[in-house]
C-alpha positions, 0 to 999 in steps of 0.5 A: 248031280249030287254035288249040285243039290248038296252044294244048294242046300248048304248055300240055302242052310248059310243063308238061312241060318245067317238070317237068324242070327242077324234077324232072330237072336236079340241076346246081347251075349251074341256079337253084331259082328258075327257071320256064317262063313261056311256050313258043312252038311253030312250027306245023311244030313244028319249033321251040320257044322256052322263056321262063325266068324266073329269080329269082336274081343276073344270073350265076345267070341266064346260067349257067342258061341257058347250062346248059339250052341245053347239055342240050337234048338230054336234055330233048329225049329226056324230052319224047319220052318223056313226051309222045310226039311224033312230032317233037321241036322244038329248043329254044332257051332264052330269059331272060323278064324280064317279071315283073322289068319290070312289078315295076320299073313297079310301084315306080316307080308308087308313088313316083309 
């Protein structure tokens, strides 16, 4: 039962975070091609890792992660209002390169 509850909270957290990044953050330093691929919450809901996939230049990837990290307080407040969580986790934004890696492997396999 606990795993079901945590997976539900993580899914809702991911959906809400994606909404905030797409609709509420109007900063030009955030890539429009950014998407939340995965969220990991600790059991006590104190910490969250948000994996962000960005299909843009390396400079824009770095800029997007830095801007999201800087806007963490705003994002936490928005999540608190939308999800009505008792405890808001500290969010760490990480660049997710798994999609790029799988594309690279696919290209290598096509060549073989």
